[in-house]
LOMAR-952864 format. One record per atom (N, C-alpha, C): z, x, y; residue number from 1; atom name; residue in one letter. Coordinates in Angstrom, 1 decimal. Each point is the difference from the previous one (the first is absolute). Last residue first. Example, Ala and Ser with C-alpha at 12.3 -4.5 7.8 and 13.67 -1.06 7.14 Angstrom:
2
z_x_y_fivo_mardren_palum
7.1_12.8_-2.2_2_N_S;
0.0_0.9_1.1_2_CA_S;
0.8_-0.8_1.1_2_C_S;
-0.1_0.3_-5.7_1_N_A;
0.0_-0.9_1.2_1_CA_A;
0.0_0.9_1.2_1_C_A;
This chain:
55
z_x_y_fivo_mardren_palum
16.1_35.3_33.8_55_N_R;
-0.3_-0.8_-1.5_55_CA_R;
-1.7_-0.1_0.5_55_C_R;
2.4_3.7_3.3_54_N_K;
-0.1_-1.2_-0.4_54_CA_K;
-1.0_0.0_-1.4_54_C_K;
2.9_4.0_1.2_53_N_G;
-0.7_-0.6_0.1_53_CA_G;
0.0_-0.9_0.0_53_C_G;
4.3_1.5_-1.7_52_N_S;
-1.6_0.7_0.0_52_CA_S;
-0.5_-0.3_0.0_52_C_S;
5.4_-0.8_-0.4_51_N_L;
-1.3_-0.6_0.3_51_CA_L;
-1.0_1.2_0.7_51_C_L;
4.1_1.2_-0.7_50_N_L;
0.1_-0.7_-0.9_50_CA_L;
-1.2_-0.8_-0.7_50_C_L;
1.6_2.7_4.6_49_N_G;
-1.1_-0.3_-0.6_49_CA_G;
0.1_0.4_-2.2_49_C_G;
2.0_-1.7_4.7_48_N_A;
1.2_-0.3_-1.1_48_CA_A;
-0.6_1.8_-0.4_48_C_A;
-2.1_-3.0_2.4_47_N_K;
0.1_0.4_1.4_47_CA_K;
1.9_1.4_-1.0_47_C_K;
-3.1_-2.9_-2.5_46_N_G;
-1.4_0.6_0.5_46_CA_G;
1.3_0.9_0.2_46_C_G;
2.0_-4.0_-0.2_45_N_L;
0.5_0.8_-1.8_45_CA_L;
-1.1_1.5_0.4_45_C_L;
0.7_-2.9_3.7_44_N_A;
1.1_-0.1_-0.5_44_CA_A;
-0.6_0.9_-0.7_44_C_A;
-2.7_-2.5_0.8_43_N_H;
-0.3_1.1_1.2_43_CA_H;
1.0_0.9_-0.7_43_C_H;
-1.1_-3.7_-2.7_42_N_E;
-0.8_1.4_-0.1_42_CA_E;
0.3_0.8_1.8_42_C_E;
2.9_-3.5_-0.7_41_N_L;
-0.3_0.5_-1.0_41_CA_L;
-0.5_1.0_-0.1_41_C_L;
-0.3_-2.7_3.2_40_N_F;
0.8_0.3_0.6_40_CA_F;
-0.4_1.2_-1.2_40_C_F;
-3.1_-3.5_-0.4_39_N_D;
-0.3_1.9_0.5_39_CA_D;
1.1_0.7_0.6_39_C_D;
0.5_-3.9_-2.8_38_N_N;
-0.6_0.8_-0.6_38_CA_N;
-1.0_1.2_0.5_38_C_N;
3.1_-3.7_2.2_37_N_E;
0.7_0.7_-1.6_37_CA_E;
-0.7_0.7_-0.1_37_C_E;
-2.6_-2.3_2.6_36_N_L;
0.8_0.8_0.7_36_CA_L;
0.8_0.5_-0.4_36_C_L;
-2.7_-2.7_-2.1_35_N_T;
-0.6_0.8_0.6_35_CA_T;
1.0_1.1_0.5_35_C_T;
2.0_-3.6_-1.9_34_N_L;
-0.6_1.0_-1.0_34_CA_L;
-0.3_1.0_0.6_34_C_L;
1.2_-4.2_2.3_33_N_Q;
0.3_1.2_-0.1_33_CA_Q;
0.0_0.6_-0.4_33_C_Q;
-3.3_-2.6_0.4_32_N_G;
0.7_0.9_1.7_32_CA_G;
1.3_0.7_-0.5_32_C_G;
-1.6_-3.6_-3.2_31_N_I;
-1.3_1.8_0.3_31_CA_I;
0.3_0.7_0.6_31_C_I;
2.5_-4.0_-0.5_30_N_K;
0.6_1.0_-0.6_30_CA_K;
-1.0_0.9_-0.4_30_C_K;
-1.1_-3.0_3.8_29_N_A;
2.1_0.7_0.3_29_CA_A;
-0.5_1.0_-1.6_29_C_A;
-3.5_-2.6_-0.7_28_N_H;
-0.2_1.0_0.6_28_CA_H;
1.3_0.8_0.9_28_C_H;
0.6_-4.3_-2.6_27_N_L;
-0.4_1.5_-0.9_27_CA_L;
-1.0_1.1_1.1_27_C_L;
1.8_-3.4_1.6_26_N_V;
1.8_0.3_-1.2_26_CA_V;
-1.3_1.2_0.0_26_C_V;
-2.4_-3.1_2.1_25_N_K;
0.6_0.5_1.2_25_CA_K;
0.9_1.1_-1.4_25_C_K;
-2.6_-2.2_-2.0_24_N_V;
-0.7_0.6_0.6_24_CA_V;
1.0_1.1_0.7_24_C_V;
1.3_-4.0_-4.2_23_N_D;
0.4_0.3_1.9_23_CA_D;
-0.8_1.2_0.2_23_C_D;
-1.4_-3.0_-4.1_22_N_V;
0.0_1.5_0.2_22_CA_V;
0.5_-0.5_0.9_22_C_V;
1.7_-4.0_-3.0_21_N_P;
-1.2_0.5_0.7_21_CA_P;
-0.5_1.4_0.9_21_C_P;
1.5_-1.6_-5.5_20_N_P;
0.9_-0.4_1.2_20_CA_P;
-0.8_0.8_1.5_20_C_P;
-1.9_-2.4_-5.0_19_N_E;
0.9_1.5_0.6_19_CA_E;
0.0_-0.4_2.1_19_C_E;
0.1_-3.5_-4.9_18_N_A;
-0.5_0.5_1.1_18_CA_A;
1.2_0.9_0.9_18_C_A;
-1.0_-1.1_-5.6_17_N_A;
1.0_0.4_1.0_17_CA_A;
-1.6_-0.2_1.5_17_C_A;
-2.9_-0.6_-3.2_16_N_T;
1.3_-1.0_0.3_16_CA_T;
0.8_-0.3_0.8_16_C_T;
-4.8_1.8_-0.9_15_N_K;
1.5_0.4_0.1_15_CA_K;
1.0_-0.9_0.4_15_C_K;
-5.3_0.2_-3.1_14_N_T;
0.7_-0.5_1.1_14_CA_T;
1.0_0.5_0.8_14_C_T;
-4.3_1.8_-3.4_13_N_K;
1.3_-0.5_0.3_13_CA_K;
0.6_-0.5_0.9_13_C_K;
-3.8_2.5_-1.3_12_N_G;
-0.1_-1.3_0.0_12_CA_G;
1.6_-0.7_-0.4_12_C_G;
-0.8_5.1_0.5_11_N_G;
-0.2_-0.9_1.1_11_CA_G;
-0.7_-1.2_0.4_11_C_G;
1.2_3.4_-3.5_10_N_G;
1.2_-1.0_0.9_10_CA_G;
0.3_0.0_1.0_10_C_G;
-2.9_2.6_-3.5_9_N_F;
0.5_0.1_1.2_9_CA_F;
1.3_-0.4_1.0_9_C_F;
-2.8_-2.2_-3.9_8_N_V;
0.8_1.3_-0.1_8_CA_V;
0.9_0.7_1.3_8_C_V;
-2.4_-4.0_0.8_7_N_D;
0.2_-0.2_-1.2_7_CA_D;
1.3_1.4_-0.8_7_C_D;
-3.6_0.3_2.8_6_N_A;
1.0_-0.4_0.9_6_CA_A;
1.7_0.1_-1.0_6_C_A;
-4.8_0.8_-1.6_5_N_A;
0.8_1.6_0.8_5_CA_A;
1.4_-0.7_0.6_5_C_A;
-2.2_-2.8_-4.2_4_N_H;
-0.2_0.8_0.7_4_CA_H;
0.7_1.0_1.4_4_C_H;
-0.6_-1.3_-5.2_3_N_E;
0.0_-0.2_1.1_3_CA_E;
0.1_0.2_1.0_3_C_E;
-2.2_-1.2_-5.1_2_N_A;
-0.5_0.2_1.1_2_CA_A;
1.0_-0.2_1.6_2_C_A;
0.9_-0.4_-5.7_1_N_M;
-0.3_-0.7_0.6_1_CA_M;
0.1_1.6_1.5_1_C_M;
């Protein structure tokens, strides 16, 4: 019996649980926080001689 790609990969299924809405402002705030932390750590580790060059 032939299967359809949607059946194999789950594309034919509908979601039973509703996903919570994504708050873009919260995501942007988190991205900004992680960027600041990464910049701080990169500078601090470079100053301490533990990080050589950028990736």
